[in-house]
Each structure stands twice: as C-alpha cells, then as structure tokens.
N, C-alpha and C positions, 0 to 999 in steps of 0.2 A: 270323721271328717268335719272340718270346721263349717259351721252353718253359713258364715259370710261367703265362703267360696261357692257354696251351693246357690246362694242368692245371686252372686255375681254371674255365675254361669247361666242361671235361669234368665236373668235380664239380657245376657249376651244372646242367647238363643231366641228369645221372644222378639227382641229388637231387630235382629237379622231377618227373621221370618216376616215380620211386619213390613220391613223396608223392601225386601225382595219381592214379596208376593202382592203387596197392596200399594205401598207408598211410591214405589218407582213408577207406577202407572198413572200417577196424579200429576198433572201439569196445569196448574191453575193459571188461566189467561196466557198459556204458552210460555210462561217464564218462572212461575213459582212452583217449586217442587219441595215437598216436606222431607227433610233429611233428619228424621227422628232418631236415627241410630247414634247421633252425637250425645244423646241423653245418657248413654252408657258412661261417658267420661265424667259427666256431672255427678254420678253416683260414687265416684272414688272417694274414699275416706281421706281425711287430712294426713294421717300418718302412713298411708300406703307408700311402699317403696317406689321410687321413681322408675326403676327398671321394670317393676311389675306393671305399672300403669302404661308405660310405653309399649311393653310387650302385648298387653291386652288390646290396646288401641290399634297397634299395627296389625295384629291378627284379625281383628274385626274389620278394619279397613281393607285388608287383603281379601277377605271373604266378600265384602260388599263390592269391591272392584271386580271380582270374578263374575258375580251375577249381574252387575250393572254395566259391564263393558266400558269401564272407565279405568284403563290401565295405570295404576299407581296414584291416581288423583285422590281417592278416598283415603287410602292408607297414609299418604303423605300429610294430608290435611288433618286427619284424626290423630296421627302421631304428634303433630305440631300442637294441637290444642291439649293433648295429654301432657305435653312438656310444659306448657305455660299455665295449666290449670292451677297448680299450687300458688303461683305468683298472682294470678287473677283472684284467687280465693282469699289471699292474705288480708287485703284491706277490708273485707266484709265480715271477717271473723273477729269476735271480741277477744281481747288478750287473755282473759281468764277462762276461756272455753276449754273443753276437753280435747285431749290430743287426738283421740280417734273420732272426731266430729265428722259426721256425714252431712254435706251441704244439702239443705232442703228448706222448705217453707217452715217446718217445725223448729229447726235449729237456727236459721237466720230469719230475719223478719221478711215479710212478703216483698217489700220494696228492695231490700238488699239482695234477695234471691233473684228478683227480676233483673236487677242490674248485672249481677254475676252471670246469669244465664244469657242475657242479651249480649254481654261482652264476648263470651266464649262462642256464642252462635254467630255473631258478626265476624269474628276472626276466622272461624271455620269457613263460612260462606265466601268471605273475601279470598282466602287462599284457594278454596275448592274451585270457584268459578274462574279465577285467574289462571289456574293450571289447566282447567278444562278447555277454556277458550283459547288460551295462550296467544291472545292478540287483543290489542286495545283499538282495533280498527272500528268495531262497532261498540263504542263505549256506552251508548244508551242501553243497548240490550244487556250488556255486562252489568250495569248499575241496576236495571230492572230485575235481573236474575238474583243479584245479591240482596237487594231490598225485599223483594217478594218472598224469596226462600227464607230469609232471616225472619220476617214477620210470621210466616206460616209455620215454620219450625218452632219458633218461640211460643206461639199460641198453643201448639200441640204439647210442648214440654210443660207449659204452665197448667194445662188441663190434666196431664198425667200427674204432675206434682200435687195438684189440688186433690185428686182422687187418692193418691198415696198418703196425704196428710190426714185424710178422713178415716183411713183404715187403721 
C-alpha cells in the first residue's frame, strides 16, 4: 500500500474526529468557529488528480455535515475549495519546483504559505456562511462569522503547519 494514501487517510480521520468532538463545540464570542478540517485540502499534492481531490473533499464534507447538522453546506464548500486549490496554489509555487510538491511552510516560504492558506480559508468561510445563513438580512453577523472563523481557522492551521515543519 502506498504510504501517501495511509498519510492522507490518517489526516482524514484525525481532522474529522477533532472537528466533530472538539472544535464544533467552540464558538468564540458567539461567531468564530474553528473549521480546521479544511486543512485536509491544503495537504493535497500539486500533481494529485482533480477527481481524487474532489472525491476526498466531498466525502469529508459529507461526514462533517452528518455530524454537524449542516446539510450539504460543508460538502459543497469543501468541494469548491478542492476545485480551486490548484489555481490558488499556482501563483505561489516557483516554476522550477517538483511536480509532486506538497504545499507547506517547508516548500513555500512562510509568507507565501500564509497568503495561500488565507485565500483558501477565506473562500471556504465565505461560501460556508453564505450557504448556512442563506440570507443577507443580518449582514453584520454574517461578516463577523466569516472574519472571526477565518482568523481562528487560519491561526490553528498555521500552528499545525509550524509543528509539522519542525518534525
């Protein structure tokens, strides 16, 4: 069995368990919820087939939807960022880099990884909270949820990435 598949499946299980049992119960100031499971999409290698990344993202989103009582919201949002991930990654990767590059602080610079992660996290939260609220009646709450969750999720992603780069 390929070791990459085992690593991907390990991250898949760990991120789902962390989200379902711990992070879904954190609502900082009533608006910011850490959505750490999107880090799974950040781990996809540059040469991963598009159908594979979409399938992994959809399945993870479906499982999160099942346990979080958000019918279709997570799966739609996660599938969207899996679809745009190669296009968001392209400007941050040097032209002479390896074809099987895995985005991270070690392969990209810290600033480039920060912008890459911030862009994908913002897109995810924008779509997620737009679908979840499905109304722009209370636009201030919508903006607070997007901003707070983006910052909290990005902070956790950078902490995990910093630990991963040390190991």
